[in-house]
C-alpha positions as CSV (number, residue, x, y, z in Angstrom):
1,X,-70.9,129.6,39.6
2,X,-70.5,132.4,41.9
3,X,-70.7,135.6,41.1
4,X,-69.8,138.4,44.6
5,X,-71.4,141.0,43.6
6,X,-70.0,144.3,46.2
7,X,-71.1,148.2,45.8
8,X,-72.4,150.5,48.6
9,X,-74.6,149.9,51.6
10,X,-76.3,152.9,49.8
11,X,-76.8,154.1,46.3
12,X,-78.2,156.4,43.1
13,X,-81.2,155.1,41.4
14,X,-79.5,155.4,38.7
15,X,-77.0,152.7,40.4
16,X,-79.6,150.9,41.7
17,X,-80.6,150.3,38.8
18,X,-77.9,148.7,36.9
19,X,-77.3,146.3,39.9
20,X,-80.7,145.0,39.7
21,X,-80.4,144.7,37.0
22,X,-77.0,142.7,37.1
23,X,-78.7,140.7,39.0
24,X,-81.2,139.8,36.5
25,X,-79.2,138.8,34.0
26,X,-76.7,136.8,36.6
27,X,-80.1,134.9,37.9
28,X,-81.1,134.5,34.0
29,X,-77.2,132.5,33.2
30,X,-78.7,130.2,36.0
31,X,-75.5,131.3,37.9
32,X,-75.4,132.1,41.7
33,X,-74.8,136.1,43.1
34,X,-72.4,136.3,46.7
35,X,-73.3,140.0,48.1
36,X,-72.6,141.3,51.8
37,X,-76.3,140.8,52.7
38,X,-77.7,144.8,52.7
39,X,-79.4,147.4,51.4
40,X,-77.2,149.6,48.4
41,X,-76.0,148.0,45.6
42,X,-76.8,145.0,47.1
43,X,-80.1,144.6,47.7
44,X,-80.5,146.2,44.3
45,X,-79.0,143.1,42.6
46,X,-81.0,140.6,45.1
47,X,-84.1,142.1,43.8
48,X,-83.0,141.6,40.2
49,X,-81.8,137.5,40.8
50,X,-85.3,137.2,42.5
51,X,-87.2,138.7,40.4
52,X,-85.7,136.4,37.5
53,X,-86.2,133.3,40.1
54,X,-82.2,133.2,40.9
55,X,-80.8,132.3,43.9
56,X,-78.4,135.1,46.2
57,X,-76.5,134.6,49.3
58,X,-76.2,137.2,51.8
59,X,-73.0,137.5,53.9
60,X,-73.8,139.7,56.6
61,X,-71.8,141.9,58.8
62,X,-73.8,141.1,61.9
63,X,-74.1,138.3,64.4
64,X,-77.9,138.6,64.4
65,X,-78.5,138.9,60.4
66,X,-80.8,141.9,61.7
67,X,-79.2,144.2,58.1
68,X,-80.3,141.6,55.4
69,X,-82.1,143.4,52.4
70,X,-85.1,141.0,52.0
71,X,-84.8,139.5,48.0
72,X,-81.5,137.6,49.7
73,X,-82.5,133.9,49.4
74,X,-79.6,132.7,52.1
75,X,-78.7,134.6,55.2
76,X,-75.8,134.1,56.5
77,X,-75.1,136.4,59.7
78,X,-71.6,135.8,60.9
79,X,-71.0,139.1,62.8
80,X,-67.4,139.7,61.6
81,X,-68.3,143.1,60.4
82,X,-66.4,144.4,57.6
83,X,-63.8,141.7,57.9
84,X,-66.9,139.4,56.6
85,X,-65.5,140.5,53.4
86,X,-63.1,138.9,52.6
87,X,-65.1,135.8,53.5
88,X,-67.8,137.2,50.4
89,X,-64.4,137.4,47.9
90,X,-64.4,133.7,48.6
91,X,-67.2,132.7,48.5
92,X,-67.2,133.9,45.1
93,X,-65.6,132.9,41.7
94,X,-65.9,136.4,40.4
95,X,-66.1,139.8,41.1
96,X,-68.7,142.4,40.1
97,X,-68.5,145.9,41.6
98,X,-70.5,148.7,41.1
99,X,-69.9,152.2,42.2
100,X,-69.3,152.0,46.0
101,X,-67.3,153.2,48.5
102,X,-64.5,152.2,51.2
103,X,-66.0,148.4,51.5
104,X,-65.7,148.2,48.3
105,X,-63.3,148.9,47.8
106,X,-61.3,146.5,50.6
107,X,-63.4,143.7,48.4
108,X,-61.9,145.3,45.2
109,X,-58.5,144.8,47.3
110,X,-59.1,141.4,48.9
111,X,-60.5,139.8,45.2
112,X,-56.8,141.6,43.4
113,X,-54.5,139.8,47.0
114,X,-56.8,136.7,46.0
115,X,-57.0,136.2,42.4
116,X,-60.1,136.5,41.2
117,X,-60.9,137.8,38.4
118,X,-62.7,141.8,38.7
119,X,-65.0,143.9,36.9
120,X,-65.8,147.4,37.6
121,X,-69.6,149.6,36.9
122,X,-69.0,153.2,37.7
123,X,-66.3,152.4,40.3
124,X,-63.1,152.6,41.5
125,X,-60.6,152.5,38.0
126,X,-57.5,150.4,39.6
127,X,-54.9,148.1,38.1
128,X,-56.6,144.6,38.1
129,X,-60.0,145.6,37.7
130,X,-61.9,145.6,34.1
131,X,-63.9,148.2,33.9
132,X,-67.3,147.0,31.9
133,X,-70.0,149.8,30.1
134,X,-73.2,148.2,32.0
135,X,-74.2,145.0,33.3
136,X,-75.1,143.2,29.8
137,X,-71.0,144.1,28.5
138,X,-70.4,142.6,32.5
139,X,-71.8,139.6,31.8
140,X,-70.5,139.3,28.2
141,X,-67.2,139.1,29.8
142,X,-67.8,136.5,33.1
143,X,-68.7,134.7,30.6
144,X,-66.0,135.2,28.9
145,X,-63.3,134.4,31.2
146,X,-64.5,130.8,30.9
147,X,-63.3,130.3,35.4
148,X,-65.2,127.0,36.5
């Protein structure tokens, strides 16, 4: 299963800790983490994946991948800027939004338009986004969804 993590390219230490735990737990399930590949929430989640020995894929906005965080396993430069957000969504079976700003909001919107399940941890409160309190509950909810 591919789990998309979306969130801000800058975040607080508390949010980074949540994202890192989420990445770790995703890897422990042998799921693949898909993200935008940059800093903040994405970097923290990839750090958790690396710690657990998992696989992370970053779909990067630039054509040269200069913004890639150091924890990514696979870097995919696109040259598409924010338009790459739809690729993050389409490559994911489920999306977990952690905090975030307008880029995260666009990914949530794309996911909902694409009929993807969206979970949220301390993020936008939008119809269609199921709020979960922490990474452990996000993992339980993804398992419950039985996405193939």
